[in-house]
C-alpha positions as CSV (number, residue, x, y, z in Angstrom):
1,X,0.0,0.0,0.0
2,X,1.3,3.5,-0.9
3,X,1.2,6.1,1.9
4,X,1.1,9.8,1.5
5,X,3.8,11.8,3.2
6,X,1.8,14.5,5.0
7,X,4.8,16.6,5.8
8,X,5.4,16.9,2.1
9,X,1.7,17.7,1.6
10,X,1.9,20.4,4.3
11,X,4.9,22.1,2.7
12,X,3.1,22.0,-0.7
13,X,-0.1,23.5,0.8
14,X,1.8,26.4,2.5
15,X,3.7,27.2,-0.6
16,X,0.5,27.2,-2.6
17,X,-1.2,29.6,-0.1
18,X,1.8,31.9,0.2
19,X,2.8,32.0,-3.5
20,X,6.5,31.6,-3.1
21,X,9.0,29.2,-1.4
22,X,10.6,32.2,0.4
23,X,7.3,33.2,2.0
24,X,6.6,29.6,3.0
25,X,10.0,29.2,4.5
26,X,9.4,32.1,6.9
27,X,6.0,30.8,7.9
28,X,7.3,27.2,8.4
29,X,10.7,28.4,9.8
30,X,12.5,26.0,7.4
31,X,15.2,26.6,4.9
32,X,14.1,27.2,1.3
33,X,16.1,24.2,-0.2
34,X,14.4,21.9,2.4
35,X,11.0,23.0,1.3
36,X,11.8,22.8,-2.4
37,X,13.3,19.3,-2.0
38,X,10.2,18.0,-0.1
39,X,7.9,19.4,-2.8
40,X,10.0,17.6,-5.5
41,X,9.6,14.4,-3.6
42,X,5.8,14.9,-3.4
43,X,5.7,15.5,-7.2
44,X,7.8,12.4,-7.8
45,X,5.5,10.3,-5.5
46,X,2.4,11.6,-7.3
47,X,3.9,11.5,-10.8
48,X,2.7,15.1,-11.6
49,X,4.1,18.6,-11.7
50,X,2.3,20.7,-9.1
51,X,3.7,24.2,-9.8
52,X,4.7,26.2,-12.7
53,X,6.8,29.4,-12.4
54,X,5.0,32.7,-13.2
55,X,7.5,35.5,-12.7
56,X,8.5,35.7,-9.1
57,X,5.6,33.5,-8.0
58,X,4.6,29.8,-8.3
59,X,1.3,29.0,-9.9
60,X,-0.6,25.8,-9.5
61,X,-0.9,23.4,-12.4
62,X,-4.2,21.6,-13.1
63,X,-2.9,18.7,-11.0
64,X,-1.7,21.1,-8.4
65,X,-5.1,22.6,-8.0
66,X,-6.6,19.2,-7.4
67,X,-4.0,18.3,-4.8
68,X,-4.4,21.7,-3.1
69,X,-8.2,21.1,-2.8
70,X,-7.6,17.7,-1.1
71,X,-4.9,19.2,1.1
72,X,-7.2,22.0,2.1
73,X,-9.8,19.5,3.2
74,X,-7.3,17.3,5.0
75,X,-5.8,20.1,7.1
76,X,-9.2,21.6,7.8
77,X,-10.3,18.3,9.2
78,X,-7.1,18.2,11.3
79,X,-7.9,21.6,12.8
80,X,-11.4,20.4,13.5
81,X,-10.0,17.4,15.3
82,X,-7.8,19.6,17.5
83,X,-10.7,21.9,18.3
84,X,-12.9,19.0,19.2
85,X,-10.3,17.4,21.6
86,X,-9.7,20.8,23.2
87,X,-13.5,21.5,23.7
88,X,-13.7,24.3,21.2
89,X,-16.7,24.6,18.9
90,X,-16.1,22.4,15.9
91,X,-17.7,22.0,12.5
92,X,-15.7,23.5,9.7
93,X,-17.9,24.8,6.9
94,X,-18.2,22.6,3.8
95,X,-16.2,24.1,0.9
96,X,-18.4,24.7,-2.2
97,X,-16.5,25.7,-5.3
98,X,-18.7,27.2,-8.0
99,X,-17.8,28.4,-11.5
100,X,-19.9,31.2,-12.8
101,X,-19.9,31.7,-16.6
102,X,-19.0,35.2,-17.3
103,X,-22.1,35.7,-19.5
104,X,-24.4,35.0,-16.5
105,X,-25.9,38.2,-15.0
106,X,-24.5,38.6,-11.5
107,X,-27.9,39.2,-9.9
108,X,-29.1,35.8,-11.3
109,X,-26.0,34.1,-10.0
110,X,-26.6,35.6,-6.6
111,X,-30.3,34.5,-6.6
112,X,-29.3,31.0,-7.6
113,X,-26.5,30.6,-5.1
114,X,-28.3,32.2,-2.1
115,X,-30.0,28.9,-0.9
116,X,-26.6,27.3,-0.4
117,X,-25.9,29.7,2.4
118,X,-29.1,28.9,4.2
119,X,-28.4,25.2,4.8
120,X,-28.2,23.8,8.3
121,X,-24.7,22.7,7.6
122,X,-22.3,25.7,7.2
123,X,-21.1,26.3,3.7
124,X,-18.0,28.3,2.6
125,X,-18.8,29.5,-0.9
126,X,-15.9,30.0,-3.3
127,X,-16.8,31.5,-6.6
128,X,-14.7,31.7,-9.8
129,X,-15.8,33.5,-12.9
130,X,-14.5,32.6,-16.4
131,X,-15.7,31.3,-19.8
132,X,-17.6,28.1,-19.9
133,X,-14.8,26.1,-21.6
134,X,-12.3,27.1,-19.0
135,X,-14.7,26.3,-16.2
136,X,-15.5,22.9,-17.7
137,X,-11.7,22.1,-17.8
138,X,-11.6,22.8,-14.0
139,X,-14.8,20.8,-13.5
140,X,-13.1,17.8,-15.2
141,X,-10.3,17.7,-12.7
142,X,-12.8,18.1,-9.8
143,X,-11.5,21.6,-9.0
144,X,-15.2,22.8,-9.1
145,X,-18.3,21.3,-7.6
146,X,-20.7,23.1,-10.0
147,X,-20.9,25.5,-12.9
148,X,-23.7,28.0,-13.4
149,X,-24.3,28.9,-17.1
150,X,-26.9,30.1,-19.6
151,X,-26.2,27.1,-21.9
152,X,-25.8,23.4,-21.5
153,X,-22.7,21.4,-22.2
154,X,-22.2,20.9,-26.0
155,X,-22.7,17.2,-27.0
156,X,-19.3,17.2,-28.7
157,X,-17.4,18.5,-25.7
158,X,-14.7,16.3,-24.4
159,X,-15.5,16.8,-20.7
160,X,-17.9,14.3,-19.2
161,X,-20.5,16.5,-17.5
162,X,-24.2,16.7,-17.1
163,X,-26.4,19.8,-17.6
164,X,-29.3,20.2,-15.2
165,X,-32.0,22.7,-16.2
166,X,-32.7,25.0,-13.3
167,X,-35.5,27.0,-15.0
168,X,-36.2,29.6,-17.6
169,X,-37.8,33.1,-17.9
170,X,-38.6,35.8,-20.3
171,X,-36.6,38.9,-21.3
172,X,-37.2,42.5,-20.2
173,X,-35.8,45.6,-21.9
174,X,-34.7,48.4,-19.5
175,X,-33.8,52.1,-19.8
176,X,-33.9,55.3,-17.8
177,X,-37.2,57.0,-17.3
178,X,-36.6,59.2,-20.3
179,X,-35.8,56.3,-22.6
180,X,-38.8,54.3,-21.2
181,X,-41.2,57.2,-21.9
182,X,-39.8,57.5,-25.5
183,X,-39.9,53.8,-26.4
184,X,-42.9,52.3,-24.5
185,X,-45.3,53.8,-27.1
186,X,-45.8,51.5,-30.0
187,X,-43.5,48.9,-28.5
188,X,-41.8,47.0,-30.1
189,X,-42.0,49.0,-33.4
190,X,-40.7,52.0,-31.5
191,X,-37.3,50.3,-31.0
192,X,-36.4,50.6,-34.7
193,X,-33.4,53.0,-34.6
194,X,-33.2,53.0,-30.8
195,X,-29.8,53.0,-29.1
196,X,-28.9,49.7,-27.5
197,X,-26.2,48.2,-25.2
198,X,-26.1,44.5,-26.0
199,X,-24.2,41.4,-24.9
200,X,-21.6,40.0,-27.3
201,X,-22.6,37.6,-30.1
202,X,-21.0,34.7,-28.1
203,X,-24.0,34.7,-25.7
204,X,-27.3,32.9,-26.1
205,X,-29.2,36.0,-25.2
206,X,-27.6,38.1,-28.0
207,X,-28.3,35.5,-30.6
208,X,-31.9,35.3,-29.5
209,X,-32.2,39.1,-29.5
210,X,-30.8,39.3,-33.0
211,X,-33.3,36.9,-34.3
212,X,-36.1,38.8,-32.6
213,X,-35.0,42.1,-34.0
214,X,-34.9,40.6,-37.5
215,X,-38.3,38.9,-37.1
216,X,-39.8,42.2,-36.0
217,X,-38.0,44.3,-38.6
218,X,-36.2,46.3,-36.0
219,X,-32.7,47.7,-36.7
220,X,-31.2,49.0,-33.4
221,X,-28.3,51.3,-33.1
222,X,-25.7,49.3,-31.2
223,X,-23.7,51.6,-29.0
224,X,-21.7,48.9,-27.2
225,X,-21.3,45.1,-26.8
226,X,-20.2,43.6,-23.6
227,X,-18.9,40.2,-22.3
228,X,-19.6,41.3,-18.7
229,X,-23.3,41.6,-18.0
230,X,-22.6,43.8,-14.9
231,X,-20.6,46.3,-17.0
232,X,-23.4,46.3,-19.6
233,X,-25.9,47.2,-16.9
234,X,-23.7,50.0,-15.6
235,X,-23.6,51.5,-19.1
236,X,-27.4,51.1,-19.4
237,X,-27.8,53.0,-16.1
238,X,-26.2,56.1,-17.7
239,X,-29.3,56.6,-19.9
240,X,-27.4,56.4,-23.2
241,X,-29.1,53.2,-24.4
242,X,-31.6,50.4,-23.8
243,X,-30.4,47.0,-22.5
244,X,-31.9,43.6,-22.0
245,X,-31.9,41.2,-19.0
246,X,-33.8,38.2,-17.7
247,X,-37.2,39.2,-16.3
248,X,-36.6,37.0,-13.2
249,X,-34.3,39.8,-11.8
250,X,-36.5,42.7,-13.1
251,X,-37.3,44.0,-9.6
252,X,-33.7,44.0,-8.5
253,X,-32.5,45.8,-11.7
254,X,-35.1,48.5,-11.2
255,X,-34.1,49.0,-7.6
256,X,-30.3,48.8,-8.0
257,X,-29.9,50.8,-11.2
258,X,-32.9,53.3,-11.1
259,X,-34.2,52.2,-14.5
260,X,-37.6,51.4,-15.8
261,X,-39.0,48.6,-17.9
262,X,-39.3,49.7,-21.6
263,X,-41.1,46.5,-22.6
264,X,-41.1,42.7,-22.1
265,X,-40.4,40.0,-24.7
266,X,-42.2,36.9,-23.4
267,X,-41.5,35.0,-26.5
268,X,-37.7,35.0,-25.8
269,X,-36.8,32.4,-23.1
270,X,-33.5,32.5,-21.2
271,X,-32.5,29.2,-19.7
272,X,-30.2,28.6,-16.8
273,X,-28.2,25.4,-16.1
274,X,-26.3,23.8,-13.3
275,X,-23.5,21.7,-14.8
276,X,-21.8,19.0,-12.7
277,X,-19.9,15.7,-13.1
278,X,-22.9,13.9,-11.5
279,X,-25.8,12.6,-13.5
280,X,-27.9,12.9,-10.3
281,X,-26.8,15.7,-8.0
282,X,-25.8,14.7,-4.5
283,X,-23.9,17.7,-3.0
284,X,-26.3,19.2,-0.4
285,X,-25.6,22.8,-1.7
286,X,-26.3,21.8,-5.3
287,X,-29.5,20.0,-4.2
288,X,-30.6,23.2,-2.4
289,X,-29.8,25.4,-5.4
290,X,-31.7,23.2,-7.8
291,X,-34.7,22.8,-5.5
292,X,-35.0,26.5,-4.8
293,X,-34.6,27.5,-8.4
294,X,-37.4,25.2,-9.6
295,X,-39.8,25.7,-6.7
296,X,-39.3,29.4,-6.1
297,X,-37.2,31.4,-8.5
298,X,-38.6,30.1,-11.8
299,X,-42.0,28.8,-10.5
């Protein structure tokens, strides 16, 4: 039976947290060559490179991120054991790593993730934002528990993952009071020639909007295109153009950005997915998210 050297794992974990061997040596009060040698032994034992150099700092490889996640859990459990034996309150929060696709509106992400924080068991939520392909690569090496996205996994994608539909909703168009007063009349024909801030063509919402514009013979004046939905909304708040968002967060958008609804497009449907490596979700936080989304948010 092969045994893991936990001293090596500890040195690796501290270097990963500190970013450099020099900083780790101060924290551990060990010589830098000692730490470097122990990490090399861990890499040899695991058969994987755990770090790559990035300037003055060490960055984790894909394998390194997976090992770090296990190490984090192992040492958290060790701290909990010590706390229990010394009579201190125990119960470390469950770490819940979530990837949020950068095209997903931040208010939707918040509404979807909120139920995970209300579980009886404490959860430490760790969110990462990136493109869906990059998040899927991290999901494949179990660096993430879940991905939230506006599109399912493509059938021809190499990663074995399952898309769970959380719900769908319509689309609302927003603008300042002045814009709303101008374009509500004769909606949607009034939008022909109207100024717009739109998501980029890589998003499902943009493709659907383009088809809707064409079907209704509307030619908007596109002032800007944005990957980041939060930045798009900030530009919309200025009053220079109309912007679109899922109607499930209509109330929050009106309150946060002091804008009004120009009109609603019920025929357009925005869908939201939870992507995991499990065909049937088991993680308690994922179960809570899926249940709340279907029973409350999109009911």
